[in-house]
Steps between C-alpha positions, in 0.01 A plus 500: 500500500768709324756445781437125486556504126825697536628230739417232240661705224815545712519121555463447125788738428713359785466153345667627183747760631751371753641836610265647765585864420446446129173322578379797705602742225323290241182488710503879518560521126204268435273700731593822321429340161163379627411847624614675180326255266182419689296697249614262222330203670194424288331234714503548876447131566836425332700723734695217666628339177581851376702580815688169486583564135646838599702323770626232257599761242676704768696193611601429140618862468686465829695195381573663165638811673695287743647283224620806310670631812652170614595355164828646397530250221833560344732211439816703556565359848388145428769246424370305202786264425781298650829689474684169473349443155584801279270382220208516742566873537432559130164326502414655838550851363284408204222365723527801732447735205208288380335515841545878511332527159189308611178692566501615864235252618706205374831644613364536856386140537816351347728696731289427805472128425838419349735744674327579828363143531155608615208260492199561278303600808765753612516647150121516494495702821776737389347572161137491606398241243363148533724195532369370167584841349856463631528150350373623164739794492797283592408249231464775237821668610694173473356439155600850387851449638532162332394646165745791537781263595428261213489794254834624633701183559551142391466293813630152579321300769591196707259207536321675790434815300771713663694739277858374470623723217386790287615715212365835391323483163613849403746756632244778503252348746326782687521308829861379500 
């Protein structure tokens, strides 16, 4: 019975972890956690939900660890403006500094979506959060950036809502 369950647990993990080696490692990690924490199980009849919860939590931890390793989220190497328009460079530096000042969870999603052009689903996998969580974070990050930009600069828009000109409100803006 136990061997059959391990096969099912492995399939469950394989469905969520694409790398076979990582999936094997994670299965071993889950089995160790089960063994070490078996005495904390209060109701024996709830062993399967308990085991799957350990597996889900381990997968979440896996994606969090992986995202910290893979996400070198500095904007230093990312071109954020068109060199042909020198005024764009000023606002780009301002926006770059604003992005770097965002809380890490918002900074991550903005860089991944806007500069690395990843889909919500790809971002979800890399960060180990739900797609709706990604959408919410992007929406909040954009709102924070908009508020910072409006506090810093006077913006002029065309009829489509694109910024066509800007002027700094003060010379001592902490972002520019």
